[in-house]
N, C-alpha and C positions, 0 to 999 in steps of 0.2 A: 666643904665638906663632901658636896657632890661631885666636885673635879677630882678630888682625891679617890673616890670610888670609881669613877670613869678611868683614870690612870691606871688604877689597880687592876680592873677588868681588862685594859688593853694591853697589859703586861704579858708578853709570851710565857709559856711555861718552861724553863730551862731543862728540867729533867726530860721531858719528852722530846726535846729538840736534841738533846745529847744522846738519847736512845737511839732516835732515827739515824743521826749522823754516825752513831757507832755501827749500826747495821749495815749502811752503806760501805763504810770502810771496810768491814768484814767481807762483804760481797765483792768490793773491788781487790781485796787481797786474794780472795779464793775465786776469781772469776773463771779459772779453767774448770773448776768443779761445777759452777752454775752453767756454764756453756754446754756441759754434758747433759744437761736437763733439757735442752732445746730439742734433740731427734725425738725423744718421747713426748714431749709436749707437742710437736708438730705432728706426731703421729695421731695422737687423741684429737686434736683440733681438726685435722683435715678428715680422718676416717671415721670419728665417731660424733663429733659436734656438728661438722659440716654437714653430713647427710640429714641431720635433723630438719634442714631446709625443706626437703622433699616431703615431709610429714604432711604437708598441706593437701598433697594429691588425694588424702584419706577423705577430705571434705569437698573435693571437685571430681567431675567427670573427665578423668585424665586422658588426653589426646596426644600422642608422642609428635603429631605433625604440628599441633599449636603450643606444644611446650608446657611446662607447669603454670607459668603466669598466665598464659592465654587460655588455658582449660576453663571451662565454665563452673562455677560453684554448685555443688550438690547439698551442703549443709551435712545433716546427720542421716541422710538417706541410705548410705551403705551399712552404717550401724544399725539401723531400723530393720534393713533388709536382712542382715546376717541374725539378729535377735530373733526375728519372727520366722526364720527359715526352720524347716522340719529336721534339719541336721545339726542344729544348735547344739542341744542338748546332748546329742551322741557325741560329738566333737568334744564338749566341754567334759563329760563324764569320762571319756576315754583319756584325756590329757592328765585331768586331775587324778584319777585312779592310778594310772602308770606311775606318776610322779609321787603320788602318796605312799603307794606300795614300795616304790623303790627307796624313798625316805626312810620308811619303817623297817625295811628289811636290808636293803644294800647300804645304809649309811653305817651301821654299827658292824658290819663284818670287817673292813680294813682296821677298826679299832681293835676287835678280838684278834685279828691276825696280827698286829703290832704287838699286842700283849703276850700272844704266843711266842714270837720270835725273841721277845725281850725275856721272857723266863727260860728259854733253851740255854742249857749251859754249854753244850758243844758248839763251837764257834763255827766248826766246819758244817754241821747239819744246819746251823742257822742261815749261813750264806747260801746252803743248797736250796733251803726252803725258799728264801727272798728270790732266788734267780728263778726257781720254777714258777712262782707267782707272779714275777714281773713279766715274764716272756709274752703272756697273752696280750698285754697292752700294746705291744708292737705289731700285732697281726692286723691287718686291714680289715675293715667292715664287710668288705666283699667276700674275703676269705672266710671270715667268721659265720656269715651267713651260708656260705657254700659247705663249710664244716656241719653246721646244723640240718642242712639238706640231705647230707650223706648219712649221719647218725640217725636222724630221725625218719628216714625214708621208710614207708609202710612195707616194702617188698624186701630190700637189701640192708637196711639199716640194723645195726647191732642192737639198739633198744627194742626194736619190734621183734627181732629174732630171740631176744631174750623172753619177752612176753610170750612169744609162741612156745618157747620151750617150757614155761610154766603153765601151758594149757590155756592162755588167753588169746584174744582176738586182737590182730595188728591195729593200730591207731595211726590215722593220718594227722600227725600231730600239727603240721604246718597248714591244714587245710581246714582245721576246726578252730572256730571263733573263741571256744572256751580256753584252749590250749595257748593261744597268743601270747597274753600277758604274762604268765609264768615262764615261758620259753624266752620272752624278750628280756625279762628282769634277772632271770637266772643266768643267762648269757651275759649279761652286763655285769653282774657281779663277778662271775669267773674272769672277765676280761680285765676289769678295772680294779679289783680289790688289792693287788700286789702292789700296783703303782700308787694308789691312794694311801696305802699304809706307810709310805716312806716318810711322810711329814710326821706321822704318829711316833714312828720308830726315832726319828731324830729328836721329837719332843721328849720321849722317854729317856734318851741317852743324857739328857739335861738334868733329870731328876737326881737330887743329892744322894749319893750311895749311903750316907750316914742315916738317912731316913729308914731305908730298909734294914740295916743294922740294929737300930734302936727298936723297930718294930719286931724283929727277930728275936732279940733279947727280952722283950715283953712277952714272948710266947706266941705270936701271931702266926697263923699258918700261911701257907702260900697264897691262899685265895684272900684271906684278910690283908695281906701286904699289897695285893693288886688292888682291893677295893679300897683301901684306906692311904695307900701310898702312889701307886702307879695311876689310877684314874685322877685323883684330886691334882696330880702333878701335870697332866696333859689336858685337864678340863678347859683352860682358856683356849687351847687350839681346837678343841672339839665344838666349843661355843662359835668360834670364829668361823669355822668351815660350815658349821650348821647354817649359821646367818647367810653365808655366801650360797650354799646350796639352796635355801629357800629363796634368795633373791632372784633366781632364774627357774622357780619352782615349775612355771608353765611352758619352759623351753624344753622340746625334746629333739634331739638331732633327727631329721627327717630321713636321713640316708638308710639307716639299718631298717627302719620301720617300711621304708618304701621298699627295700629289697625283700623283706618278708612279706609285704601285703600282697593279697590277691582277693578276688572276688568273694570267697568263700568265707575268708576271716576279716572282711572290710567292718563287720558290725563292732569289733574289737580293736581293730588296728587303725582305724580313721582317726586322725587327731588333728589338732590346729595346724601343726607345721606342715604335715603332708597336705592337707588341705589348701592351704596358702601356697605350696609349690605346684600341685595340680592345676589349681585354678588361676592363680596369679601368673605364674611362669608359663605354664603350657598353654592356657586358654587365654591369656593376655587381658584378665581383668584386675589390673594394677590398681585402680582406686578402691575397689572392693576389698582386695586382699592387704591392701594398705591399712584400711580400716580395721581389718581383723588383726592384724600384727600390732597396731597402735592399742587395741583393746587388750591384747596379750600382755604388752608390755606396762600397760597401767596397773595391771593386776600385779605383775612382778613388783614393780615399785611399791605399791601398798603393802605387799607382804613383807617386803624388805624393811620398810620403814617400822611397821608393826612389831616384827620379831626382834628388829634391833633396839627398839625402845623397851620392848619387855625384857630383853637380856640385859640392858643397862640398869633395869629397876632391881632385878633379881639377883644380879651378879655383877662383879666389878669389870667384866669383859663386854666390849661392844665395839662395833666398827668405828662409831664415832659418838 
């Protein structure tokens, strides 16, 4: 009886072997398609996973002459220095507040623009509106900041000239800390809303037209059709893009902020990314800023995991 059990336990599972053999045969048959995966796979391995080896300099006193391996260990000293610094809370608040306000204000704008384009009956006017809103995306950051300097100039800017025409006092917008975040977020919305609306417009084109006809026959107004047909139709896309946006919540491109930054608005414009650039690249404190960057990335990862889990529990849409 025991020998029969042992023999039964040693018998391989034929179904599992057949499935693996079938998968290998399919891969061999379509080898050319799998070979096309090698360039992007190599790209991610070399440029995304390979550099993770250098994260250890966040725990070392990195010396370029000694290299990563030869540099002495520091432990969590760089993290403690950052957390105990006087500028820690300022950097954290500026980074979080800019991203939070951008998420609350800027994220819905492309959705509203896509709904507006979808509701326009004239195809010519719809194309014209799309082209007008797409164009700012292709303007470089340097030109955008130059436009802001021209339009918001306290002496020759049209905005201040309009304020003076109504009896007001000119405002030096780019020199005042209180105006930095509204100008930065507002210009980002103007520059990116058209480009970001493309995916929502594409999703709206896939909504079944019979749903609109049925809602119209039931007496639903245009706003009702938007609320009960259009928005549910693109809700999976909205959830996915929201998760992706929160996944890099702590990341702000430092180029535009650096171009707009000056000593007078530093209280509102100094964020983690600009601090890493000025301290790590310009001053050469590589280990210290590597620790700050690692702290930033860990927060992004935690937010991504939490939001994805919440989306999976509350809806049927998530990244994984």
